[in-house]
C-alpha positions in Angstrom: 10.9 -30.7 23.8 13.3 -27.7 22.9 15.6 -26.5 26.0 15.3 -23.0 26.5 18.2 -20.8 28.3 15.5 -18.2 29.5 12.0 -17.5 29.3 10.8 -13.9 29.0 7.1 -12.8 30.2 6.3 -9.8 28.1 3.1 -7.4 27.5 2.8 -5.3 24.5 0.0 -3.7 25.8 1.8 -2.4 28.9 5.6 -2.8 28.1 6.2 -5.2 31.0 9.3 -7.2 30.6 10.4 -5.4 27.1 13.6 -4.0 28.5 14.8 -7.1 30.1 14.2 -8.9 26.7 15.9 -6.2 24.8 19.0 -6.3 27.3 19.1 -9.9 27.0 19.1 -9.8 23.2 21.8 -6.9 23.0 24.2 -8.8 25.3 24.1 -11.7 22.9 24.1 -10.0 19.8 27.4 -10.3 17.6 28.8 -7.2 16.4 29.8 -7.3 12.6 29.4 -5.0 9.6 26.2 -4.1 8.3 25.0 -6.3 5.3 23.4 -3.3 3.5 24.0 0.4 3.3 21.6 2.6 5.4 19.9 4.0 2.4 18.8 0.4 1.3 15.1 -0.3 2.2 14.6 -3.4 0.2 16.0 -5.7 -2.0 12.7 -6.3 -3.9 12.1 -4.5 -7.2 9.1 -1.9 -7.3 7.2 -4.4 -9.1 7.8 -6.9 -6.6 6.9 -4.3 -3.7 3.8 -3.3 -5.6 2.8 -6.8 -5.8 3.4 -7.4 -2.1 1.3 -4.2 -1.3 -1.6 -5.8 -3.3 -1.3 -9.2 -1.6 -1.4 -7.2 1.8 -4.5 -5.3 0.8 -6.1 -8.5 -0.3 -5.3 -10.3 2.8 -6.6 -7.6 4.9 -9.7 -7.3 3.3 -10.7 -11.1 2.7 -8.9 -12.2 5.8 -11.6 -14.9 6.7 -12.6 -15.9 3.2 -9.8 -16.6 0.8 -6.7 -14.7 0.6 -4.5 -17.6 0.1 -6.3 -18.6 -2.7 -5.6 -15.5 -4.6 -2.7 -15.1 -7.0 -1.4 -11.5 -7.6 0.6 -10.3 -10.5 1.6 -6.9 -12.0 0.4 -6.7 -15.8 1.5 -3.2 -16.6 3.8 -0.6 -15.2 3.1 2.8 -16.8 4.5 6.2 -15.4 2.4 9.2 -16.4 3.7 12.6 -17.7 2.2 14.3 -14.5 4.2 12.1 -12.3 1.6 9.6 -11.5 2.3 6.0 -11.9 -0.4 3.5 -13.3 0.0 -0.1 -12.0 -2.5 -2.7 -13.4 -2.8 -5.9 -11.5 -4.2 -9.3 -12.5 -5.8 -11.4 -9.7 -6.0 -15.0 -10.2 -9.0 -16.8 -8.4 -10.1 -20.3 -8.7 -13.7 -19.9 -9.9 -16.7 -17.7 -10.6 -18.0 -17.7 -7.1 -14.6 -16.2 -6.0 -14.8 -13.7 -8.8 -18.1 -12.5 -7.1 -16.4 -12.5 -3.7 -13.6 -10.6 -4.6 -15.3 -8.1 -6.8 -18.3 -7.5 -4.6 -21.5 -5.5 -5.7 -20.5 -3.3 -8.7 -16.9 -3.6 -8.0 -17.1 -2.0 -4.5 -14.8 -4.5 -2.7 -12.2 -4.4 -5.4 -12.2 -0.7 -5.0 -11.4 -0.7 -1.5 -8.6 -3.2 -1.8 -7.1 -0.9 -4.7 -7.4 2.0 -2.3 -5.7 0.3 0.7 -2.9 -1.1 -1.8 -2.3 2.5 -3.0 -2.1 3.7 0.7 0.3 0.8 1.6 2.6 1.8 -1.4 2.5 5.6 -0.7 3.4 4.8 3.1 6.1 2.8 1.8 7.6 5.5 -0.6 
C-alpha cells in the first residue's frame, strides 16, 4: 500500500475541492526556469501532430470496436497553391473484416473520421 500525505475529494461537476488541491500543489511546486519558450506548442513535427489527430479521430469513432488495433501513418504531405494542405494517411488493419468496419457502407464512417481529424488539426493550429 502506498502512503499518501493527503487525500483530496474533488468534483469536476461542482468544483468542490479544486481550490484546496490547487493550493496544495502550488505550495509544493519547485520554482525553476521554464524548459521551453512560451511560443513552443509541441516538440512533435507537423507530420506527427497530423498522425496524432487521425489517431484521436479513429479512437473517438471506433472507441468500443478496435481503435488500438489500427495503425496510422502519413503517406503524403502536399501543400497546395491555394494555401490548403493535403495529407494522405494509411490505416493499417489486421483483416478484411476490420476493413469493412473502418470504412463503413460506401466509406461513410471513414469520411466522418477524416472530417473529425481535420477539425482536430484546425483547432490545434
